[in-house]
N, C-alpha and C positions, 0 to 999 in steps of 0.2 A: 579418230585416226587422222593423222597428219603426214604430209610429204614435204621435203624441203628441195624442191626443183624451181627453177626460176619461172615466175608466172607474171601475168599482168590483169588488169581490170579494166574494162572500158565503161565509162559512164558519160552522164552529160552535166551532172552538178555534184558538188561535194559539200556535205554538211559536217561541220567541225565542232566538236566539243572543245572547251578551254582547259580546265584544270586537269592535269595529267595527261593531256593530249597536245597541247600547244604550250601550255605553261606548267613548270613544276612549282607547286605551291604547297606541297606536302609539309614543309616545315610550318608555315602558318597554320594550315588546318589543323595539324596535330597540336600545336599550341593552343589554339582557341578552344578546340574540342575537349582537350584534356581539362581545361578549366571549367568547362561546363559540366563534364562528367563529375568531377570532384564536388561542384556545387549541388549535383543532384545525388550524390552518393553511390554512382555507378563506377564499374571498372573501366579506367580508361582505355585499357588494352581491347576490351570487348567492344566499347564504343567505336573505336577506330576501325574496326572490321567492317562497319555498316554505314560510315559517313560519306563515303565517296559517291559522287554522281547524282545525289539526291538534293532537293532543296532542304535546308535546314530543318523547316517545320515538319517535313515529311521523315526525316531521320529521326527527329525527336518523338514522333508518333509511333514509330516502330520500337524504339526504345522505352518508351512510357505509354503503353497503349491505353492506360487507365486515365491519363491526364487529360484535362479539357483542351481542346484544339485551341482555344483562345490564348491559353498560356504558351502554347508551342508557337503560335505566331508572334506573341510579344517577345519570348526568347530569340526568335529568329530574326526580329529587328535588331536586337542587342548583338547577336552573333555577326550579322553583316556589317554593322558599324565597326566592330571589333576587327573583323577580317580586311575590310576596307583601310583601316588605319595602319595595319600590320603588314608592311611589305618586306620585311627583312627575309631574305632567303628565296625571294621569288625570282626565277630564272627561266629563260626558254628551254623546252624540251630540245634536245640535240637534234639539229636539222631543221627546227621549226622556222628560223628566219628565211632560210633559202626556199623552203617549201610555200610559206605564204607568198614570197616574192614571186614564184612560179605560177600562182594562182591568181596574180594582180588583174588580169583581163579575162578571167575565166569564170564561170558561175559557181559561186560558193558562198556560204553563210556560215556564221557563227551560231551555234545552238547550245546554250549554256544555262546551267541551273543558278548561276550568279545573276544578281541584279545588274542594272546598267552601269551603277557607279562602281560596283566591285569588278565587273569585267573591264571597264575603262582603266581602273587603277593596276590591275594586274597585267593586262597587256601592255600597258605603259611601262610598268616595272621591268617587264620582260624585254622591253624594246621592239614589241611586235605591232604591227599595223593592226587596227581593229578593222575587221570587214565591214563594208558599207551596209550588207544586209546581215541582220542578226535577230536571234529570238532570245531574249533575256527572261528572268524570272517574272518580270511584270506582264510579259505577254501571254502568259498560259495559265490556265486555271488548275492544271494537274502536274506535278513534278514527274520527272523520270521515275520509274521505268514507263509511265504512261507515254505513249508516242506522240502526244500533241504537239510537242516543241518541234520535233522532226518534220512532222506533216506541215506545220505551219512554215518551216524553212523552205520546204521543197515548194509550197504554194507561192511564197514570195518570189522565189526564183523563177516560178512558171514551169515547173516540172514535174511530171507524174513520180510518185515515190519509187517505181522500179527504176526510173532513170538517175537516181540518186546513190551515192555511196556516203556511208557515214563513218567518221574517224571517232573513236571513243576508247576510254581507258577503263571504265567501271562496268561492274555487273548490271547495275540499274541502266546505264547509258547503252550498253549492248542490247539489253533486253527491250528497250524503247526502239532503238534502230530496226531490230527485228519484227517487232510489233508493227512498225510502220511500213513493212514490206520492202525494206532496203537491205543491200548488202552491208557488211560491217568489217571496217579494218580495226583491228584492236592494236592499241599503242601501249607499250610498257608492260611491266611485269604483271599487274593487277589483271591485264586483259587475257593473259594467256589461259586462265582457267576457265573461261566462259566460251570457248570454241567460236571465235570471230571466224568469218570467211578467210581472213588473212591476218595474221599476227606479227607485228614488227616491234623490235626492242625500242625503237625510237623512229625518228623522221628522217635520219640519214640514209643514203643510198635509194632514196625514192625519186623516180624520174617521173615528170608530168609532161605529156606531150599533147597538145591540141591537135585535132584532126580537122581537115577541110570540111568535113561534114557536120561539124558542131560538137562530135564527141571528144572525150578526153581520156586518154590512155594512161593509166598509172602502172609503171613498171618497177617491181621490188627486186632489189639485190637478193640473190639466193642465200648468201651468208648471213643477211640480216632479217629474213622473213621466213614464216612458216605458214603453208597453206593447207586449208581444209580439204582433205581428199574427196573426190567425187563421191557421193552416195550411190549405193548400188541399187539397181532397180529391183 
């Protein structure tokens, strides 16, 4: 159940996914994964339902459960190279430039399933600054929906999980944020189905206010956000 009344969240640190949250890379993702699906004899439409949020090898393991993981890792390396070279259509999510600018002096980290090269390429193509603190694919042993990435991001910033808010667009990412014990802001149309604490259509209408006590207040425009209703005791 949801309500559409103005609301805010108070936190101490923000952990930000990249694809679908800060950067719209759907055009590239769809091109690369359609080619992969066709090579595997899979229905591209079905493949595209599960690709978002996970590292490539983890998606392949879901789609081809009987295939040796070594083949998934090899295909993932090819996929990363293709995606890094293809930046056509990569643009910022509306509101992302102003949002990141407002976080410049506040605790925040990028937590993405992309590797470092892909993260640099896509953030650069979208004209967005790359956060100094970041957890990329090389830094974790398990892909989202495992919470490892978000827990590492919180630790790098020096905050407890409960003091962090996650921004995510995918089912796997939202599950990872929840498993880490963090509140989740869902961004974009994919996120709406997975009951984040707050859902926003994009990053416009989001105000970031630092407090004297080290907290950060996120205020969401009522016309652009949906808030989870409090659970009944």
